[in-house]
Backbone as a chain_set.jsonl record, in Angstrom:
{"seq": "MNKEEKQRRKILLENIRINTKKQFEDNLPMSLDKFKKLFDYFDKELSENECDDTNKLTQNYLNSIGQNNIENILEWLANHNGYCDCEILANVEELFE", "coords": {"N": [[27.583, 29.279, 23.819], [25.84, 31.655, 21.988], [22.808, 33.345, 22.446], [21.62, 33.92, 19.459], [23.062, 32.205, 18.35], [21.969, 29.7, 19.17], [19.168, 29.998, 18.341], [19.767, 30.211, 15.411], [20.627, 27.516, 15.019], [18.758, 25.828, 15.678], [16.735, 26.595, 13.635], [18.23, 25.419, 11.286], [18.115, 22.857, 12.318], [15.253, 22.488, 12.08], [14.627, 22.629, 9.124], [16.164, 20.826, 8.124], [14.681, 18.651, 9.165], [12.208, 19.36, 7.948], [13.026, 18.991, 5.165], [13.953, 16.224, 5.172], [11.849, 14.642, 5.625], [9.842, 15.694, 3.471], [11.554, 14.589, 1.158], [11.182, 11.922, 2.112], [8.593, 11.446, 1.502], [8.278, 12.284, -1.207], [9.699, 9.784, -2.344], [7.755, 7.884, -1.891], [6.051, 4.832, -3.02], [3.334, 4.849, -3.575], [0.662, 7.511, -2.876], [0.628, 9.824, 0.038], [-1.675, 9.714, 1.299], [-2.913, 7.447, 0.479], [-1.432, 5.599, 1.839], [-2.217, 6.084, 4.631], [-4.923, 5.581, 4.477], [-4.537, 2.781, 3.922], [-3.046, 1.891, 6.309], [-5.461, 2.446, 8.202], [-7.374, 0.818, 7.166], [-6.045, -1.664, 7.76], [-6.108, -1.432, 10.794], [-8.872, -1.838, 11.232], [-9.212, -4.614, 9.962], [-7.53, -6.036, 11.15], [-8.143, -5.901, 13.697], [-10.219, -7.719, 13.882], [-9.413, -10.202, 12.739], [-6.834, -12.408, 12.876], [-3.237, -12.335, 11.799], [-2.077, -13.317, 8.969], [0.355, -14.069, 8.511], [1.145, -13.096, 5.868], [0.64, -10.875, 3.165], [-1.967, -10.459, 2.393], [-4.009, -8.838, 2.91], [-2.96, -6.554, 2.257], [-2.811, -6.813, -0.418], [-5.346, -7.13, -1.261], [-6.283, -4.584, -0.561], [-4.963, -2.97, -1.997], [-5.65, -3.831, -4.567], [-8.379, -3.389, -4.54], [-8.539, -0.441, -4.656], [-7.579, 0.016, -7.068], [-4.818, 0.068, -7.594], [-1.712, 0.184, -9.316], [0.823, -0.493, -9.534], [1.703, -2.747, -7.705], [3.62, -4.606, -6.987], [5.847, -3.028, -6.774], [5.107, -1.804, -4.739], [4.886, -3.496, -2.838], [7.463, -4.451, -2.452], [8.87, -2.182, -1.533], [7.489, -1.936, 0.845], [8.196, -4.622, 2.062], [11.3, -3.748, 2.178], [11.025, -1.891, 4.192], [10.99, -3.4, 6.42], [8.394, -4.503, 6.675], [6.94, -7.414, 5.906], [4.827, -8.788, 6.276], [1.067, -8.505, 6.788], [0.699, -7.568, 9.573], [3.35, -6.965, 10.393], [3.619, -4.765, 8.363], [1.636, -2.91, 9.531], [2.921, -2.475, 12.012], [5.853, -1.861, 11.935], [5.971, -0.388, 9.483], [4.017, 1.639, 9.576], [4.872, 3.344, 11.75], [6.873, 4.906, 10.582], [5.304, 7.019, 9.377], [4.847, 8.824, 11.213]], "CA": [[26.86, 29.527, 22.685], [24.825, 32.687, 22.409], [21.005, 33.126, 21.838], [21.351, 33.799, 18.329], [23.425, 30.693, 17.694], [20.771, 28.669, 19.406], [17.964, 30.092, 17.297], [20.314, 29.525, 14.118], [20.738, 25.825, 14.758], [17.016, 25.506, 15.802], [16.138, 26.784, 12.549], [18.742, 24.64, 10.514], [17.521, 21.582, 12.432], [13.918, 22.357, 11.578], [14.866, 22.807, 7.909], [16.663, 19.377, 7.924], [13.726, 17.66, 9.266], [11.389, 19.269, 6.645], [13.594, 18.423, 3.969], [14.049, 14.731, 5.166], [10.082, 14.415, 5.366], [9.505, 15.956, 1.762], [12.286, 13.655, 0.57], [10.742, 10.58, 2.052], [7.231, 11.351, 0.882], [8.643, 12.228, -2.781], [9.889, 8.81, -3.035], [6.788, 6.919, -1.53], [5.582, 4.391, -4.226], [1.992, 5.538, -3.592], [0.342, 8.788, -2.128], [0.828, 9.311, 1.601], [-3.147, 9.522, 1.737], [-3.363, 5.882, 0.328], [-1.167, 4.8, 2.764], [-2.715, 6.25, 5.674], [-5.732, 4.777, 4.321], [-4.028, 1.055, 4.165], [-3.191, 1.678, 7.832], [-6.705, 2.538, 9.006], [-7.661, -0.717, 6.863], [-5.389, -2.596, 8.779], [-6.731, -1.282, 12.308], [-10.161, -2.36, 11.273], [-9.263, -6.025, 9.695], [-6.578, -6.993, 12.173], [-8.621, -6.116, 15.253], [-11.261, -8.724, 13.736], [-8.66, -11.172, 12.475], [-5.356, -12.491, 12.98], [-2.407, -12.016, 10.734], [-1.695, -14.975, 8.723], [2.07, -13.95, 7.775], [1.087, -13.082, 4.3], [0.763, -9.706, 2.959], [-2.963, -10.896, 1.443], [-5.021, -7.937, 3.082], [-2.53, -5.278, 1.538], [-2.758, -6.801, -1.955], [-6.908, -7.167, -1.297], [-6.754, -3.284, -0.392], [-4.342, -2.099, -3.245], [-6.373, -4.282, -5.726], [-9.744, -2.54, -4.452], [-8.243, 1.03, -5.071], [-7.112, 0.088, -8.479], [-3.323, 0.478, -7.871], [-1.076, -0.257, -10.448], [2.245, -0.795, -9.069], [1.57, -3.223, -6.534], [4.766, -5.244, -6.941], [6.609, -2.139, -6.325], [4.781, -1.427, -3.2], [5.154, -4.618, -1.591], [8.938, -4.316, -2.535], [9.014, -1.056, -0.925], [7.279, -2.346, 2.204], [9.197, -5.536, 2.793], [12.439, -3.179, 2.372], [11.041, -1.473, 5.088], [10.473, -4.506, 7.395], [6.788, -5.03, 6.276], [7.077, -8.51, 5.119], [3.259, -9.492, 6.042], [0.084, -7.351, 7.269], [0.901, -6.977, 10.991], [4.545, -6.202, 10.251], [3.526, -3.352, 7.703], [1.157, -2.103, 10.661], [3.707, -2.151, 13.345], [7.076, -1.261, 11.436], [5.972, 0.719, 8.419], [3.184, 3.097, 10.132], [5.476, 4.344, 12.639], [7.768, 5.936, 9.503], [4.718, 8.074, 8.688], [4.394, 9.444, 12.488]], "C": [[25.872, 30.435, 22.935], [23.487, 32.344, 21.948], [20.766, 32.875, 20.542], [21.811, 32.49, 17.51], [22.6, 29.819, 18.0], [19.64, 28.732, 18.49], [18.522, 29.889, 15.874], [20.194, 28.209, 14.03], [19.38, 25.566, 14.957], [16.42, 25.51, 14.581], [16.799, 25.784, 11.47], [17.938, 23.135, 10.855], [15.92, 21.466, 11.789], [13.66, 22.209, 9.889], [15.22, 21.411, 7.621], [15.34, 18.496, 8.194], [12.513, 17.904, 8.237], [11.659, 18.636, 5.647], [13.523, 16.928, 4.003], [12.611, 14.369, 4.838], [9.803, 14.533, 4.017], [10.336, 14.978, 1.097], [11.663, 12.055, 0.695], [9.269, 10.488, 1.604], [7.325, 11.47, -0.617], [9.061, 10.879, -3.121], [9.092, 7.467, -2.593], [6.281, 6.072, -2.845], [4.199, 4.747, -4.396], [1.563, 6.748, -2.845], [0.451, 8.549, -0.29], [-0.639, 9.258, 2.04], [-3.499, 8.127, 1.433], [-2.581, 5.071, 1.385], [-1.792, 4.68, 4.162], [-4.194, 5.642, 5.725], [-5.601, 3.204, 4.505], [-4.0, 0.96, 5.533], [-4.432, 1.427, 8.537], [-7.527, 1.289, 8.605], [-7.38, -1.642, 7.608], [-6.093, -2.647, 10.409], [-7.925, -2.182, 12.478], [-9.991, -4.054, 10.871], [-8.387, -6.699, 10.665], [-7.118, -7.027, 13.47], [-9.621, -7.256, 15.349], [-10.71, -9.875, 13.382], [-7.567, -11.028, 12.418], [-4.782, -12.423, 11.988], [-2.21, -13.624, 10.565], [-0.374, -15.123, 8.07], [2.114, -13.785, 6.465], [0.82, -11.322, 4.174], [-0.793, -9.634, 1.822], [-3.777, -9.538, 1.656], [-4.257, -6.735, 2.161], [-2.77, -5.489, 0.125], [-4.436, -6.542, -2.107], [-6.89, -5.298, -1.465], [-6.084, -2.476, -1.728], [-5.226, -2.487, -4.444], [-8.022, -3.376, -5.605], [-9.446, -0.92, -4.556], [-7.657, 1.165, -6.36], [-5.557, 0.628, -8.754], [-2.522, -0.288, -8.62], [0.166, -0.97, -10.291], [2.496, -1.77, -8.119], [2.963, -4.018, -6.134], [5.799, -4.307, -6.27], [6.459, -1.835, -4.637], [5.051, -2.235, -2.251], [6.75, -4.987, -1.396], [9.069, -3.445, -1.387], [8.627, -1.229, 0.618], [7.997, -3.349, 2.856], [10.811, -4.688, 2.946], [12.286, -2.068, 3.933], [10.238, -2.22, 6.579], [8.979, -4.856, 7.824], [6.894, -6.123, 5.464], [5.485, -9.185, 5.064], [2.399, -8.423, 6.764], [0.504, -6.659, 8.833], [2.305, -6.459, 11.056], [4.355, -4.743, 9.88], [2.742, -2.517, 8.742], [2.066, -1.658, 11.748], [4.865, -1.68, 13.018], [6.968, -0.221, 10.426], [5.064, 1.958, 9.098], [3.946, 3.808, 10.543], [6.43, 5.413, 11.574], [6.838, 7.039, 9.027], [4.238, 9.137, 9.889], [5.328, 10.535, 12.344]], "O": [[25.073, 30.27, 23.857], [23.122, 31.379, 21.277], [20.005, 31.977, 20.182], [21.31, 31.924, 16.538], [22.357, 28.993, 17.12], [19.182, 27.737, 17.928], [17.734, 29.374, 15.081], [19.684, 27.698, 13.033], [18.894, 24.884, 14.055], [15.632, 24.609, 14.293], [15.986, 25.264, 10.706], [17.341, 22.444, 10.03], [15.514, 20.503, 11.138], [12.615, 21.73, 9.45], [14.501, 20.816, 6.818], [15.029, 17.65, 7.355], [11.896, 16.964, 7.736], [10.897, 17.823, 5.124], [13.092, 16.33, 3.017], [12.321, 13.814, 3.777], [9.524, 13.523, 3.37], [9.672, 14.372, 0.256], [11.629, 11.213, -0.203], [8.812, 9.373, 1.352], [6.533, 10.825, -1.304], [8.828, 10.614, -4.3], [9.493, 6.319, -2.788], [6.098, 6.792, -3.826], [3.886, 4.973, -5.565], [2.385, 7.001, -1.964], [0.379, 7.524, 0.389], [-0.864, 8.762, 3.144], [-4.38, 7.602, 2.115], [-3.013, 3.988, 1.778], [-1.921, 3.625, 4.784], [-4.667, 5.249, 6.791], [-6.415, 2.514, 5.119], [-4.726, 0.145, 6.103], [-4.589, 0.484, 9.312], [-8.256, 0.726, 9.423], [-8.197, -2.408, 8.119], [-6.474, -3.649, 11.014], [-8.111, -2.996, 13.383], [-10.703, -4.803, 11.539], [-8.555, -7.887, 10.944], [-6.795, -7.869, 14.307], [-9.937, -7.766, 16.424], [-11.43, -10.838, 13.647], [-7.016, -9.986, 12.063], [-5.487, -12.42, 10.979], [-2.179, -14.603, 11.31], [-0.034, -16.018, 7.297], [3.048, -14.271, 5.828], [0.84, -10.634, 5.195], [-0.822, -8.999, 0.768], [-4.251, -9.051, 0.63], [-4.943, -6.045, 1.407], [-2.938, -4.505, -0.594], [-4.819, -5.801, -3.012], [-7.453, -4.777, -2.428], [-6.633, -1.55, -2.325], [-5.543, -1.627, -5.266], [-8.6, -2.857, -6.56], [-10.454, -0.215, -4.507], [-7.26, 2.254, -6.775], [-5.149, 1.315, -9.69], [-2.662, -1.509, -8.557], [0.442, -1.986, -10.93], [3.612, -1.696, -7.605], [3.324, -4.004, -4.957], [6.517, -4.703, -5.351], [7.27, -1.702, -3.721], [5.376, -1.951, -1.099], [7.208, -5.635, -0.454], [9.369, -3.93, -0.296], [9.322, -0.748, 1.513], [8.428, -3.185, 3.997], [11.501, -5.066, 3.894], [13.238, -1.611, 4.565], [9.389, -1.826, 7.378], [8.53, -5.305, 8.879], [6.952, -5.902, 4.255], [5.026, -9.872, 4.151], [2.98, -7.49, 7.318], [0.575, -5.456, 9.088], [2.485, -5.485, 11.788], [4.677, -3.768, 10.559], [3.155, -1.365, 8.881], [1.944, -0.568, 12.308], [5.218, -0.852, 13.858], [7.732, 0.744, 10.432], [5.474, 3.118, 9.09], [4.047, 4.931, 10.048], [6.608, 6.596, 11.863], [7.318, 7.953, 8.357], [3.464, 10.07, 9.676], [5.381, 11.42, 13.198]]}, "num_chains": 1, "name": "protein.A"}
């Protein structure tokens, strides 16, 4: 493989990465910024309290910001292995890195 082919493949892979990230973000049930704030909220709350194996903190956060589609968000989180607050932080947050 010559230098030009390596460069072409590198560009193709970068374009795939960018398109995949954009598609992921476009299909989120709420904004990327709100998800990041949710994870920050968990960092604080779960460092002070143990997870009770529910998504109570998630629901509290979503209600506090006036989010309307809470059931859709909870379903999306569960589909990404976030069944309770600590699993959301452990499993879902890594999707955003």
